N, C-alpha and C positions, 0 to 999 in steps of 0.2 A: 431504631434504625429505619423504620418504614420510609420509602422514598417519598419525598414531598411532591404533591402533584404540581406545584408551581416552581419546582426547581429550575433554575436558569432563566426564568422569566424576569421582566423588568420589575424593579422595586416600586416604580411609580404606578399608582393604582389604575389610572386610565389605560396606560400602555399594557399593564399586566392583563387586564380584562380583554383587550384586543388580542394579545398573544394567546390567551386561552382559546379564543374562538378560532384563530388561525390554526393552532396546533390540533384542535379537535378534528379538523378536516384532513390532516396529513398524518396523524399519529399511526394509523393502521394501513397506510399505503404499502404495497409490496416493496421489498428491498431489492434494489439493483446494486450489486456488489461488483463493479467492473474492474477492480484492481485489488488484489490481495495475495496472501501467501499461505492459505490453508492447504493442507496436504491432499491431493486428489485421491490418494489411497484410502483416506477416511470414507469417501463417498463410494469408492469402488468396492471395498470389503465390508463396509457398514458394520464394523465391530465396535464393541463397547469400549469407552475410554477407560483406562486401567484403574485410576485412583485420583483423588482430589489434587494431590501434588503434581501429578503428571498433566492434569488438566489446566491448573491455574498458575503453577510456579515454574516448573522446569522449562517449559517452552517459551516463556514470556519475558523478553529482554527488558520490557518496561518494569517488570517486577524485580528481576534479580539485579539489574543495574543499580537500583536504589538500595537494595540490601547490601550489595557489594560496596557501595559508597560508604557504608557505615561499618565496614570491617568484617562483614560476614563472608566466609570463604565460599567460592562457587562449588567446591567439592561438597560442602555441607548442605548445599541446595540440590545435590544430585545432578549437577550439570556435567555431562561426560567430558573426560579429558582426552586430548589427542593421543596420548601415549597409552591409553587404556588403564591408567593408574586408578587407584581406589577412590571412589566417591560414595557418598551416602546413598544407600539403596532402600532404606526404610522410609516409605512414603509418609508414614505418620510422624516420624521425627522431623522430616522436612516441613510438614504442615505446621507442627508445633512451633518450629523456628520462625516460620512465616507469620504465624499468629502473634508470637511474642513481639514482633517488630511491625505489626500492622499500623501502629501509630505514625510510622514514618511517611505514610501515604496521605496524611491529612492535607486537604487542599489540592490534591493532584487529580487529574482525570482518571488515573488507574483506580483510585478509590471509587469514583462514580461508576466506572465500568464494572468493577468487581461486585459492588453492592447491588447494582442493577441485575447482574446475572444471578446473584444469590437469591434475590426476591422473585424475579420473573421466572427463572428456570427451576429453582429448588424450593420456592415458597418460604425462604428463610429471611426473617425480618430482624434477627439479632445481629448486632455488630460483632465481628470476629474479635475475640480476645484470647489471651493465654488461658483464661479460666474455662472458656467454652470450646476450645479448639478441638478436643477429642469428640465432644458431642456433635459439633457441626461436621467434623470429618466423617463420623459414622452415618449421619443423615445423608450427606452427599454420596458417600460410597454405596449406600443401600440403593439410592436412586439410579446410580450408574449401571446397575444390573438390569434395570427396567428397559424393555424394548423402546419405550418412548424417548430414551436418552441416546439412542444410536444416531449417528450423523445424519442419515436420511430423514429420520423422524424429526430431528431438530431443524433441519432445513425447512421442512413444512411448517413446524411450529413457529419458527422465526419469520415466516412470511417471505422467504427468499424467492425471487422470481428467476434470477440468474446470478451465478457467482463465477468469477474468473480466478484461476490459479496463475502462478508465475513459473514458467518452466524454461530450463536451459535449451539453447538451440539444438543441442545434441540429444535431448531427452527422447526416449522412444515413445513416450505418451501411452504406455501400456495401460496405466490406470484409467486414462480417459477412454481408451478403447473398451475397457471392461465396463465402464459406466454406460457407454453408448449401447453395448450389446446386452446389457442387463434388462432392458425394458423399463427401468425406472424413469419416471417422468421429470425428475429434477434436471436442471440444466447447469452443467459444470463445464466451463470452456477453458482451454489453455491460453496463455499469452506468451508470445515469442520474446525470450530474454537472451540476447546474444552476447552479453558482456564478456563471457569467458573466451569467446572466439574473436573479440574485437579489441580487448584491452591487452596489449602486448606486454604490459608491466606485470601482469599476473603470473604466478608460478604455473607452469604447465601449459603456457599459451600455445606453443608449437604442437604439442600432442593434441590439444583441443582442436586446433585448426585441421590437423591431419584426420582426426575423427570426423569432423564436419564434412570434409570433401569426400572421405570414404563412404559416409552414409549417403551422400548425394550422388556418388559415382562420377565426380568431376575431377579435373586436374588440379595439382597443387601449384597454380599460378594465379595471378590476380583475377583474370577473367573467370577461371574455374572456381575461385573462391567466391566471387560475386554470384556466380550461377548456383553454387551450393547454398548460399543464403536464400536465393529465390526458390530453390527446391524445397528447403526446409520450411520456409514460410508457407508454401503451398501445402505441405504435410500438416502443419498446424491448422491452416484454414479448413482443411478437410475434416478436422476434428472439432470445429466450431470456433476457432480463434478469430477474434475481431481486432486484436491490438498487438503491438509490440511494445517493449518497455526497455529503457536504456538508463542504467544507473551509473553515469559517468562522474568523475571527480569535478568536472566543470561543464559549462554549456558551450564550449568552443566548437565551431564548425569550420569546415574548409571545403573548397571546391576546386581540387587540383586537376590539371590536365591528365589525360590517360597515361601519358609517358611518366609524369611525375608520380602519379598514384601507383603505377606498376613498380617503379624503382623503390618507392617507400615500402610497399608490401614485401619486396625482396629483402629490404633491410630489417624489417621487424621480425622476420622469420629466423634471423641469426641468433646465436646463443646469447650474446650481449646486446641489449637494445638500449639506446639512449632514452632518457626521459623525454627529450624533445621529440624524437621520432614516435614514441608511444603516444604522446599527447596529440601529435599531428595526425596519426593514424586514426585515433578515436574521433577526432574532429572530421576527418574525411568520411569515415563510415557513418556518422550521423547524417551527412548529406546523402550518402548512398542509400541509407535506410529510408530517407524521405522520398528519394526517387522511386524506390521499390514500393513504397506505400501508395504513391500515385497510381502505379500499375496494378497492384493487387488489392487495394482498398483497406489494408490494415491501418487502424488508427495508431499514431505514434506518440508515445509518452517519453518525456525526458525528466529523469529524477536526478539532478546534479546537486553538488554542494556539500557532500558529506566527506569528512576526513575519516575514512573507515579504518577500524581496528587501531585506534589511536594508542591504546594501551598495548605495547609490544609484549609485555609479559603475559597478559591474558590471551593475546592472539597466539603466542607460542604454545601456551598450555591447553587452550580450549578451542582455538580456531575462530572463524569469523562469526559475526552476528551475536556477540556476547555483551552487548550494551555499551561498547566502547567507541561507537561512532559519534563524531562531534560535528555540528554544523560549522560551516565557514563561509566567508563572503564569496559571492558569486556574481559575475557580470553577465548581462544578456544582450545589451545593445550592440556592442562590437562583436561579441562572440557568435551571435546568431546571424549576423548580417550575411555571410557567404551563403548559408542555407536559404535565408529569406530572399536574397537577390535571385536565387535560382527558382524557388518554389513558393515563396510567401504569398504571392498573389493568386495562387492556384487553388480554387475552392475544392478541388478533388482531394487535397491533403488536409487532414485534421491533425495538428501537432499540439499536444497538450503539455503545457509547461508547469513544472512544480519548482518550488524553491525551499531551501532551508535558511535563506537570507531574507528576513522580513523587510529589511531596508530597501529591497528591490521592488516591493509590491507597487508602491505609488510612483517611484522614480523611473522604473523600467518596464516591469511586466504588464501593468495595467495599460500604459500608453501603447505598448507593442500589440497586445491583444485587442485593444480598442481601435486598431487600424488594420492589421493584416488579416485578410479573410481566412488564412490557413491556421491562425493561432487561436487557442483557447487556454484559459487558466484553469489548472487543476486546483482542488481545494487546499486549505491549510493542511500541511503534511507533517507527519512524524512528530517532532518535538512540539509542533504547533497544532496538532490534532487535539485541541483542548478548548474549553469554553472561551477563554480569553484569546487564544490564538485564532479561533474561527471568527470571533467578533472583530478582531483587528483586521483580519482578511477582508471582511465585508466593508469595514470603514475605509480601508486604504485603497480598495480597488473599484468599488461600485461607481463612484462619481466619474471615473474615467472609462472603465470598461463596461459598466452596466452589469446586469445579472446575466444577460444572454450571451456574453463572451466567456462565461464560466461553464463548468460541466457538472454542477450539482456536487454530490458528495461521494467519496469512496472510503472504505474503512481501512484498507491497506494493512490487514492484520493477520497474524498467525494464530491468534487466540480466538478460537471459534465462538465461544460463548459470549465474547465481547461484541460480536457483530451487531446484534439488535441494540445493545447499549450505545454503541458508537453512533448508529443512525438516529437513535432517539435523541442523543445529545445534539447532533448536528441540526436536526429538525427544530428542536427547542431554541437553539441559538439563532437560527435563521428567522424563526417566528418572532423572537424577541426583537431582532433588528428591524424586521418589517413592521412590527407593532409600533416602534418608536417613529418610523417614517409616517405611519398613519396618524399617530398622536400629534406629530409636528405638522400635519396637513401638507406633507410632501407626496403622499400617496393615498389614493382612495382605498377603502377597505376591500372593495371587490377586486381591485388590482392586486392587493396584497395576498388575497386568497389564491389568485392565479399564480403569482410568483412563488408562493410557498409550495404549491403543488409541483411546479416546474423544478424548483431546487431540490425537492425531496425525491422526485421520481423521473420526470420526463427528460430533463437535460442530460442526465447520465445515460439513460437509455438511448437518446438520440445521438449524443456525441460519440459514444462507443459502438454505435451501430448494432445495438442489442435488441 
């Protein structure tokens, strides 16, 4: 199973040699992780991870969605139920079940991430099988007791320079305060995620808004609500935040008059909210968030296009983020126009666009980012955070948007040990793409070295103001 040193490089000999030279220069650059979902409590408390199953299986929706697709019950993987019902608690049994079905991950990025972590972190070069499951479990479990496997030590081992978590607008950020007061030199910053107080279609929306204005000490009217967002954004900035993040169903924006926006706010606070009003309010708030970003400097990210919790039965039993989110088509040209009419030409705004609709790369996103000063393209995301997905991203966007209207790479993961594996994959894919440009005589190699460095490190650091 040892990782091949030429993995993901071009098969053509000339391009492969160039890719090796490029990768050598960027392989060990520090990791900028400007968007992700690791738990800030890990860094605050710096406690040992409990067991191999809790590290690799139970928190990773990439893993258990594949297993579920083959008829394996989430309860048998130890995924907690909403109702507190019984689930498997024997970590070794969960690991054995995972090992028995490891063949399902052939050809997937999950296999590459997992096997990179096994070799780079634990020194294990055997492929996981049902026969060696217990032996590998014991080797990993023994290492987890070592201080070198604590979150802060791994942060240093992975070469992380800065990592951003994603935090609700009403989060008290106590974990971040604990990190700041601890004297530890690692840099863990929050990101402002206000979806729960912007999306009126969500359960508990009114209670969430009431909590937001109570924390900010503002009134429960539209002006007070906007002021509460400004207050909370400042609270996040004081703890190191440099970005906000918005996971809306679509990319629609609006720029209503104050009177119309006020009336809309009053409607969405009512018990029954129409889907049209909820959608319009999300659209209005994206424009308001852009307006606030110009004032306070937070970089703005939009992650649209997921039909979340598509499996109603799984959602009812286990809650959100259980592998049942499905990409759907998303439009950007018409949907973003109200926001871009207002702020698209303002270089003080950095708006980073993501998509789960690959058909929009060359048709909409690259032309938009290749024109508006405020726009940048985020990397291939979620289902396309893969070798082929990242390659397609470069092929479909570079000719129109170039490299410098993109923002490098972010890992966007909850799986801590996969972070260096994901950055390694992205760097290899980018070096492979650049090597082909050099081999085709479309780029000089000295230029390719500079671009490889920028894609691996500088662009993310610059775009996210880190």
